[in-house]
Biopython code that builds the backbone (N, CA, C, O; Angstrom):
import numpy as np
from Bio.PDB.StructureBuilder import StructureBuilder

atoms = [
    (1, "MET", "N", (23.228, -14.091, -32.898)),
    (1, "MET", "CA", (22.212, -14.186, -31.913)),
    (1, "MET", "C", (20.704, -15.169, -32.666)),
    (1, "MET", "O", (20.167, -15.230, -33.772)),
    (2, "LYS", "N", (20.506, -15.787, -31.355)),
    (2, "LYS", "CA", (19.328, -16.917, -32.029)),
    (2, "LYS", "C", (18.065, -16.108, -32.034)),
    (2, "LYS", "O", (17.755, -15.183, -31.282)),
    (3, "ILE", "N", (17.472, -16.578, -32.916)),
    (3, "ILE", "CA", (15.767, -15.775, -33.166)),
    (3, "ILE", "C", (14.872, -15.526, -31.856)),
    (3, "ILE", "O", (14.149, -14.562, -31.605)),
    (4, "THR", "N", (15.183, -16.912, -30.939)),
    (4, "THR", "CA", (14.603, -16.841, -29.607)),
    (4, "THR", "C", (15.213, -15.718, -28.765)),
    (4, "THR", "O", (14.623, -14.805, -28.187)),
    (5, "ASP", "N", (16.448, -15.969, -28.818)),
    (5, "ASP", "CA", (16.813, -14.428, -27.831)),
    (5, "ASP", "C", (16.577, -13.222, -28.235)),
    (5, "ASP", "O", (16.600, -12.257, -27.471)),
    (6, "ILE", "N", (16.316, -13.147, -29.529)),
    (6, "ILE", "CA", (15.711, -11.646, -30.196)),
    (6, "ILE", "C", (14.337, -11.436, -29.530)),
    (6, "ILE", "O", (14.046, -10.488, -28.802)),
    (7, "LEU", "N", (13.419, -12.605, -29.935)),
    (7, "LEU", "CA", (12.025, -12.542, -29.408)),
    (7, "LEU", "C", (12.384, -12.353, -28.023)),
    (7, "LEU", "O", (12.160, -11.219, -27.599)),
    (8, "ASP", "N", (12.752, -12.959, -27.426)),
    (8, "ASP", "CA", (12.867, -12.553, -25.500)),
    (8, "ASP", "C", (13.157, -11.016, -25.607)),
    (8, "ASP", "O", (12.396, -10.107, -25.276)),
    (9, "ALA", "N", (14.245, -10.929, -26.065)),
    (9, "ALA", "CA", (14.721, -9.221, -25.743)),
    (9, "ALA", "C", (13.825, -8.291, -26.315)),
    (9, "ALA", "O", (13.844, -7.191, -25.763)),
    (10, "LYS", "N", (12.662, -8.482, -27.732)),
    (10, "LYS", "CA", (11.745, -7.655, -28.425)),
    (10, "LYS", "C", (10.576, -7.615, -27.198)),
    (10, "LYS", "O", (10.040, -6.562, -26.852)),
    (11, "LEU", "N", (10.254, -8.991, -26.570)),
    (11, "LEU", "CA", (9.233, -9.147, -25.601)),
    (11, "LEU", "C", (9.693, -8.245, -24.368)),
    (11, "LEU", "O", (8.937, -7.417, -23.858)),
    (12, "SER", "N", (11.045, -8.485, -23.917)),
    (12, "SER", "CA", (11.146, -7.191, -22.348)),
    (12, "SER", "C", (11.249, -6.165, -22.926)),
    (12, "SER", "O", (10.666, -5.253, -22.340)),
    (13, "LEU", "N", (11.910, -5.782, -24.156)),
    (13, "LEU", "CA", (11.671, -4.106, -24.279)),
    (13, "LEU", "C", (10.195, -3.625, -24.456)),
    (13, "LEU", "O", (9.774, -2.548, -24.033)),
    (14, "GLY", "N", (9.486, -4.526, -25.111)),
    (14, "GLY", "CA", (8.146, -4.142, -25.327)),
    (14, "GLY", "C", (7.425, -4.131, -24.040)),
    (14, "GLY", "O", (6.505, -3.314, -24.068)),
    (15, "MET", "N", (7.549, -4.859, -22.750)),
    (15, "MET", "CA", (6.942, -4.802, -21.286)),
    (15, "MET", "C", (7.423, -3.383, -20.434)),
    (15, "MET", "O", (6.793, -2.792, -19.556)),
    (16, "GLU", "N", (8.921, -3.018, -21.081)),
    (16, "GLU", "CA", (9.412, -1.933, -20.676)),
    (16, "GLU", "C", (8.893, -0.649, -21.040)),
    (16, "GLU", "O", (8.734, 0.284, -20.254)),
    (17, "ILE", "N", (8.633, -0.640, -22.279)),
    (17, "ILE", "CA", (7.983, 0.110, -23.137)),
    (17, "ILE", "C", (6.395, 0.757, -22.615)),
    (17, "ILE", "O", (5.910, 1.889, -22.601)),
    (18, "MET", "N", (6.017, -0.295, -22.303)),
    (18, "MET", "CA", (4.561, -0.367, -21.615)),
    (18, "MET", "C", (4.663, 0.119, -20.416)),
    (18, "MET", "O", (3.796, 0.952, -20.151)),
    (19, "ASP", "N", (5.403, -0.101, -19.610)),
    (19, "ASP", "CA", (5.700, 0.557, -17.957)),
    (19, "ASP", "C", (5.933, 2.072, -17.981)),
    (19, "ASP", "O", (5.570, 2.848, -17.097)),
    (20, "LEU", "N", (6.551, 2.377, -19.049)),
    (20, "LEU", "CA", (7.219, 3.639, -19.463)),
    (20, "LEU", "C", (5.670, 4.630, -19.928)),
    (20, "LEU", "O", (5.328, 5.740, -19.522)),
    (21, "GLU", "N", (5.068, 3.808, -20.798)),
    (21, "GLU", "CA", (4.138, 4.629, -21.245)),
    (21, "GLU", "C", (2.986, 4.743, -20.014)),
    (21, "GLU", "O", (2.102, 5.576, -20.211)),
    (22, "HIS", "N", (2.949, 4.208, -19.149)),
    (22, "HIS", "CA", (2.016, 3.805, -17.982)),
    (22, "HIS", "C", (2.401, 5.046, -17.026)),
    (22, "HIS", "O", (1.627, 5.660, -16.292)),
    (23, "ASP", "N", (3.844, 5.279, -17.218)),
    (23, "ASP", "CA", (4.569, 6.180, -15.820)),
    (23, "ASP", "C", (4.429, 7.661, -16.954)),
    (23, "ASP", "O", (4.556, 8.799, -16.501)),
    (24, "GLN", "N", (4.240, 7.477, -17.977)),
    (24, "GLN", "CA", (4.217, 9.045, -18.617)),
    (24, "GLN", "C", (2.903, 9.369, -18.489)),
    (24, "GLN", "O", (2.735, 10.496, -18.025)),
    (25, "ALA", "N", (1.681, 8.616, -18.805)),
    (25, "ALA", "CA", (0.195, 8.896, -18.762)),
    (25, "ALA", "C", (0.279, 9.683, -17.535)),
    (25, "ALA", "O", (0.131, 10.902, -17.449)),
    (26, "CYS", "N", (0.642, 8.506, -16.193)),
    (26, "CYS", "CA", (0.430, 8.867, -14.661)),
    (26, "CYS", "C", (1.050, 10.563, -14.658)),
    (26, "CYS", "O", (0.400, 11.468, -14.135)),
    (27, "ILE", "N", (2.194, 10.757, -15.230)),
    (27, "ILE", "CA", (2.646, 12.201, -15.201)),
    (27, "ILE", "C", (1.868, 13.158, -15.594)),
    (27, "ILE", "O", (1.645, 14.177, -14.940)),
    (28, "ILE", "N", (1.307, 12.835, -16.922)),
    (28, "ILE", "CA", (0.592, 13.756, -17.589)),
    (28, "ILE", "C", (-0.747, 14.257, -16.730)),
    (28, "ILE", "O", (-1.179, 15.409, -16.676)),
    (29, "GLU", "N", (-1.301, 13.032, -16.049)),
    (29, "GLU", "CA", (-2.589, 13.368, -15.293)),
    (29, "GLU", "C", (-2.071, 14.233, -13.957)),
    (29, "GLU", "O", (-2.770, 15.155, -13.538)),
    (30, "GLU", "N", (-1.030, 13.945, -13.427)),
    (30, "GLU", "CA", (-0.746, 14.622, -12.389)),
    (30, "GLU", "C", (-0.281, 15.856, -12.429)),
    (30, "GLU", "O", (-0.259, 16.502, -11.381)),
    (31, "LEU", "N", (0.323, 16.604, -14.012)),
    (31, "LEU", "CA", (0.512, 17.620, -14.590)),
    (31, "LEU", "C", (-1.349, 18.435, -14.556)),
    (31, "LEU", "O", (-1.630, 19.523, -14.052)),
    (32, "LYS", "N", (-2.074, 17.711, -15.082)),
    (32, "LYS", "CA", (-3.239, 18.235, -15.180)),
    (32, "LYS", "C", (-4.036, 18.746, -13.721)),
    (32, "LYS", "O", (-4.612, 19.822, -13.554)),
    (33, "GLN", "N", (-3.865, 17.537, -12.653)),
    (33, "GLN", "CA", (-4.176, 18.031, -11.430)),
    (33, "GLN", "C", (-3.610, 19.317, -10.964)),
    (33, "GLN", "O", (-4.256, 20.344, -10.758)),
    (34, "ILE", "N", (-2.505, 19.174, -10.838)),
    (34, "ILE", "CA", (-1.546, 20.469, -10.402)),
    (34, "ILE", "C", (-1.994, 21.837, -11.004)),
    (34, "ILE", "O", (-2.164, 22.881, -10.373)),
    (35, "ASN", "N", (-2.174, 21.607, -12.531)),
    (35, "ASN", "CA", (-2.978, 23.054, -13.133)),
    (35, "ASN", "C", (-4.231, 23.243, -12.577)),
    (35, "ASN", "O", (-4.618, 24.371, -12.273)),
    (36, "ARG", "N", (-4.895, 22.263, -12.415)),
    (36, "ARG", "CA", (-6.339, 22.466, -11.955)),
    (36, "ARG", "C", (-6.398, 22.945, -10.301)),
    (36, "ARG", "O", (-7.315, 23.654, -9.885)),
    (37, "GLU", "N", (-5.343, 22.477, -9.472)),
    (37, "GLU", "CA", (-5.626, 23.071, -8.368)),
    (37, "GLU", "C", (-4.895, 24.331, -8.214)),
    (37, "GLU", "O", (-5.270, 25.125, -7.351)),
    (38, "MET", "N", (-3.856, 24.605, -8.988)),
    (38, "MET", "CA", (-3.511, 26.182, -8.949)),
    (38, "MET", "C", (-4.279, 27.119, -9.589)),
    (38, "MET", "O", (-4.287, 28.260, -9.127)),
    (39, "GLU", "N", (-4.914, 26.865, -10.542)),
    (39, "GLU", "CA", (-5.852, 27.746, -11.145)),
    (39, "GLU", "C", (-7.150, 28.132, -9.776)),
    (39, "GLU", "O", (-7.788, 29.184, -9.825)),
    (40, "GLN", "N", (-7.331, 27.237, -8.793)),
    (40, "GLN", "CA", (-8.135, 27.694, -7.868)),
    (40, "GLN", "C", (-7.466, 28.115, -6.469)),
    (40, "GLN", "O", (-8.127, 28.679, -5.597)),
    (41, "GLU", "N", (-6.226, 27.827, -6.331)),
    (41, "GLU", "CA", (-5.659, 28.291, -5.422)),
    (41, "GLU", "C", (-4.482, 29.133, -5.198)),
    (41, "GLU", "O", (-4.007, 29.471, -4.114)),
    (42, "ALA", "N", (-4.007, 29.474, -6.590)),
    (42, "ALA", "CA", (-2.593, 30.341, -6.382)),
    (42, "ALA", "C", (-3.503, 31.672, -6.796)),
    (42, "ALA", "O", (-4.632, 31.767, -7.278)),
    (43, "GLU", "N", (-2.530, 32.636, -6.402)),
    (43, "GLU", "CA", (-2.855, 34.151, -6.365)),
    (43, "GLU", "C", (-2.465, 34.416, -7.736)),
    (43, "GLU", "O", (-1.404, 34.049, -8.242)),
    (44, "PRO", "N", (-3.468, 35.137, -8.360)),
    (44, "PRO", "CA", (-3.200, 35.855, -9.722)),
    (44, "PRO", "C", (-1.816, 36.661, -10.091)),
    (44, "PRO", "O", (-1.122, 36.683, -11.107)),
    (45, "GLU", "N", (-1.720, 37.327, -8.792)),
    (45, "GLU", "CA", (-0.013, 38.390, -8.944)),
    (45, "GLU", "C", (1.252, 37.376, -8.470)),
    (45, "GLU", "O", (2.380, 37.841, -8.302)),
    (46, "GLY", "N", (0.963, 35.989, -8.276)),
    (46, "GLY", "CA", (2.004, 35.774, -7.777)),
    (46, "GLY", "C", (2.174, 35.315, -6.396)),
    (46, "GLY", "O", (1.169, 35.365, -5.687)),
    (47, "GLY", "N", (3.157, 34.918, -5.938)),
    (47, "GLY", "CA", (3.571, 34.737, -4.510)),
    (47, "GLY", "C", (3.872, 33.176, -4.083)),
    (47, "GLY", "O", (4.083, 32.327, -4.948)),
    (48, "ASP", "N", (3.875, 32.903, -2.843)),
    (48, "ASP", "CA", (4.449, 31.782, -2.184)),
    (48, "ASP", "C", (3.861, 30.091, -3.233)),
    (48, "ASP", "O", (4.404, 29.165, -3.835)),
    (49, "VAL", "N", (2.799, 30.445, -2.973)),
    (49, "VAL", "CA", (1.452, 29.231, -3.565)),
    (49, "VAL", "C", (1.879, 29.148, -4.842)),
    (49, "VAL", "O", (2.222, 28.009, -5.162)),
    (50, "CYS", "N", (1.988, 30.112, -5.819)),
    (50, "CYS", "CA", (2.139, 30.187, -7.133)),
    (50, "CYS", "C", (3.378, 29.442, -7.286)),
    (50, "CYS", "O", (3.309, 28.368, -7.884)),
    (51, "ASN", "N", (4.747, 29.926, -6.745)),
    (51, "ASN", "CA", (5.621, 29.595, -6.614)),
    (51, "ASN", "C", (6.098, 27.944, -6.460)),
    (51, "ASN", "O", (6.956, 27.307, -7.070)),
    (52, "GLN", "N", (5.202, 27.572, -5.426)),
    (52, "GLN", "CA", (5.116, 26.012, -5.085)),
    (52, "GLN", "C", (4.583, 25.231, -6.003)),
    (52, "GLN", "O", (5.059, 24.108, -6.170)),
    (53, "TYR", "N", (3.637, 25.620, -6.670)),
    (53, "TYR", "CA", (2.864, 25.007, -8.069)),
    (53, "TYR", "C", (3.997, 25.287, -9.173)),
    (53, "TYR", "O", (4.134, 24.341, -9.949)),
    (54, "ALA", "N", (4.718, 26.231, -9.374)),
    (54, "ALA", "CA", (5.425, 26.406, -10.633)),
    (54, "ALA", "C", (6.689, 25.040, -9.962)),
    (54, "ALA", "O", (6.949, 24.139, -10.760)),
    (55, "ASP", "N", (7.081, 25.010, -9.159)),
    (55, "ASP", "CA", (8.200, 24.049, -9.012)),
    (55, "ASP", "C", (7.613, 22.809, -8.895)),
    (55, "ASP", "O", (8.434, 21.905, -9.055)),
    (56, "ALA", "N", (6.643, 22.489, -8.705)),
    (56, "ALA", "CA", (5.773, 20.893, -8.786)),
    (56, "ALA", "C", (5.625, 20.859, -9.879)),
    (56, "ALA", "O", (5.655, 19.663, -10.171)),
    (57, "ILE", "N", (5.376, 21.798, -11.295)),
    (57, "ILE", "CA", (5.298, 21.803, -12.438)),
    (57, "ILE", "C", (6.445, 21.145, -13.098)),
    (57, "ILE", "O", (6.481, 20.079, -13.714)),
    (58, "GLN", "N", (7.351, 21.983, -12.847)),
    (58, "GLN", "CA", (8.592, 21.926, -13.469)),
    (58, "GLN", "C", (9.518, 20.345, -12.851)),
    (58, "GLN", "O", (10.318, 19.865, -13.653)),
    (59, "LYS", "N", (9.384, 19.760, -11.712)),
    (59, "LYS", "CA", (9.585, 18.914, -11.449)),
    (59, "LYS", "C", (8.681, 17.496, -12.238)),
    (59, "LYS", "O", (9.148, 16.406, -12.570)),
    (60, "ALA", "N", (7.529, 17.909, -12.343)),
    (60, "ALA", "CA", (6.417, 16.663, -12.977)),
    (60, "ALA", "C", (7.411, 16.588, -14.387)),
    (60, "ALA", "O", (8.012, 15.536, -14.605)),
    (61, "GLU", "N", (7.559, 17.798, -15.369)),
    (61, "GLU", "CA", (8.176, 18.031, -16.712)),
    (61, "GLU", "C", (9.369, 17.475, -16.507)),
    (61, "GLU", "O", (9.618, 16.902, -17.568)),
    (62, "ARG", "N", (10.185, 17.319, -15.825)),
    (62, "ARG", "CA", (11.659, 16.889, -15.582)),
    (62, "ARG", "C", (11.575, 15.654, -15.634)),
    (62, "ARG", "O", (12.497, 15.055, -16.187)),
    (63, "LYS", "N", (10.240, 14.756, -14.975)),
    (63, "LYS", "CA", (10.408, 13.308, -14.828)),
    (63, "LYS", "C", (9.732, 13.005, -16.409)),
    (63, "LYS", "O", (10.223, 12.078, -17.055)),
    (64, "LEU", "N", (8.709, 13.732, -16.947)),
    (64, "LEU", "CA", (8.449, 13.436, -18.284)),
    (64, "LEU", "C", (9.382, 13.258, -19.243)),
    (64, "LEU", "O", (9.526, 12.204, -19.862)),
    (65, "GLU", "N", (10.130, 14.402, -19.422)),
    (65, "GLU", "CA", (11.119, 14.545, -20.075)),
    (65, "GLU", "C", (12.150, 13.178, -19.926)),
    (65, "GLU", "O", (12.697, 12.594, -20.860)),
    (66, "LYS", "N", (12.219, 12.942, -18.877)),
    (66, "LYS", "CA", (13.415, 11.855, -18.857)),
    (66, "LYS", "C", (12.358, 10.465, -19.162)),
    (66, "LYS", "O", (12.967, 9.613, -19.808)),
    (67, "ILE", "N", (11.354, 10.188, -18.934)),
    (67, "ILE", "CA", (10.732, 8.935, -19.134)),
    (67, "ILE", "C", (10.783, 9.094, -20.783)),
    (67, "ILE", "O", (11.084, 8.140, -21.501)),
    (68, "THR", "N", (10.512, 10.186, -21.216)),
    (68, "THR", "CA", (10.328, 10.457, -22.946)),
    (68, "THR", "C", (11.731, 9.920, -23.727)),
    (68, "THR", "O", (11.879, 9.046, -24.581)),
    (69, "LYS", "N", (12.598, 10.730, -23.130)),
    (69, "LYS", "CA", (13.931, 9.971, -23.756)),
    (69, "LYS", "C", (14.036, 8.817, -23.451)),
    (69, "LYS", "O", (14.201, 8.130, -24.460)),
    (70, "GLU", "N", (14.017, 8.068, -22.256)),
    (70, "GLU", "CA", (14.148, 6.477, -22.025)),
    (70, "GLU", "C", (12.880, 5.896, -23.032)),
    (70, "GLU", "O", (13.176, 4.831, -23.573)),
    (71, "MET", "N", (11.990, 6.242, -23.251)),
    (71, "MET", "CA", (11.245, 5.453, -24.446)),
    (71, "MET", "C", (11.552, 5.728, -25.317)),
    (71, "MET", "O", (10.785, 5.068, -26.018)),
    (72, "LYS", "N", (12.375, 6.452, -26.221)),
    (72, "LYS", "CA", (12.630, 7.018, -27.530)),
    (72, "LYS", "C", (13.954, 5.930, -27.566)),
    (72, "LYS", "O", (14.025, 5.215, -28.565)),
    (73, "SER", "N", (14.884, 5.800, -26.631)),
    (73, "SER", "CA", (15.960, 4.525, -26.582)),
    (73, "SER", "C", (15.783, 3.344, -26.817)),
    (73, "SER", "O", (16.449, 2.624, -27.562)),
    (74, "LYS", "N", (14.608, 3.006, -26.010)),
    (74, "LYS", "CA", (14.094, 1.760, -25.902)),
    (74, "LYS", "C", (13.544, 1.435, -27.329)),
    (74, "LYS", "O", (14.067, 0.501, -27.937)),
    (75, "GLU", "N", (12.348, 2.263, -28.007)),
    (75, "GLU", "CA", (12.082, 2.214, -28.891)),
    (75, "GLU", "C", (13.136, 1.911, -30.094)),
    (75, "GLU", "O", (12.999, 1.007, -30.918)),
    (76, "LYS", "N", (14.220, 2.843, -30.039)),
    (76, "LYS", "CA", (15.316, 2.443, -31.032)),
    (76, "LYS", "C", (15.586, 1.117, -30.958)),
    (76, "LYS", "O", (15.423, 0.423, -31.961)),
    (77, "SER", "N", (15.974, 0.644, -29.932)),
    (77, "SER", "CA", (16.604, -0.518, -29.825)),
    (77, "SER", "C", (15.579, -1.663, -30.234)),
    (77, "SER", "O", (16.020, -2.611, -30.886)),
    (78, "MET", "N", (13.985, -1.619, -29.821)),
    (78, "MET", "CA", (13.266, -2.500, -30.688)),
    (78, "MET", "C", (13.506, -2.549, -32.223)),
    (78, "MET", "O", (13.634, -3.498, -32.996)),
    (79, "ASP", "N", (13.523, -1.170, -32.404)),
    (79, "ASP", "CA", (13.751, -1.084, -34.122)),
    (79, "ASP", "C", (14.958, -1.831, -34.305)),
    (79, "ASP", "O", (14.762, -2.525, -35.303)),
    (80, "GLU", "N", (15.866, -2.002, -33.949)),
    (80, "GLU", "CA", (17.361, -2.588, -34.177)),
    (80, "GLU", "C", (17.190, -4.172, -34.138)),
    (80, "GLU", "O", (17.743, -4.952, -34.913)),
    (81, "LEU", "N", (16.284, -4.523, -33.048)),
    (81, "LEU", "CA", (15.979, -5.906, -33.000)),
    (81, "LEU", "C", (15.392, -6.434, -34.074)),
    (81, "LEU", "O", (15.797, -7.395, -34.729)),
    (82, "GLU", "N", (14.377, -5.758, -34.256)),
    (82, "GLU", "CA", (13.274, -6.099, -35.602)),
    (82, "GLU", "C", (14.131, -6.163, -36.615)),
    (82, "GLU", "O", (14.000, -7.134, -37.359)),
    (83, "ASN", "N", (15.317, -5.084, -36.947)),
    (83, "ASN", "CA", (16.026, -5.585, -38.230)),
    (83, "ASN", "C", (17.006, -6.448, -38.001)),
    (83, "ASN", "O", (17.894, -6.589, -38.842)),
    (84, "LEU", "N", (17.001, -7.149, -36.846)),
    (84, "LEU", "CA", (18.005, -8.656, -36.917)),
    (84, "LEU", "C", (17.106, -9.881, -37.395)),
    (84, "LEU", "O", (17.647, -10.946, -37.695)),
    (85, "ILE", "N", (15.904, -9.735, -37.451)),
    (85, "ILE", "CA", (14.844, -11.042, -37.727)),
    (85, "ILE", "C", (14.511, -10.691, -39.347)),
    (85, "ILE", "O", (13.747, -11.411, -39.990)),
]
sb = StructureBuilder()
sb.init_structure("model")
sb.init_model(0)
sb.init_chain("A")
sb.init_seg("    ")
for serial, (resi, resn, name, xyz) in enumerate(atoms, 1):
    if name == "N":
        sb.init_residue(resn, " ", resi, " ")
    sb.init_atom(name, np.array(xyz, "f"), 0.0, 1.0, " ", f" {name:<3s}", serial, name[0])
structure = sb.get_structure()
């Protein structure tokens, strides 16, 4: 593999990782917002509103987990490319 190919691949992976970091930050902010809204609107004893917030939190956490796994995979690929140089 040529050095230029390796550098191009690293650049591409770096940009993908940056996009994933941005997505990750957005989901974290979304979770914070959901928690703020839940504190204001949900019933302390539970109920439908509380269940809706719990579902929203679980959905956001699943997205965050998926993005985190993808980031780790891309970072591993980046390390492997680094070792080729």
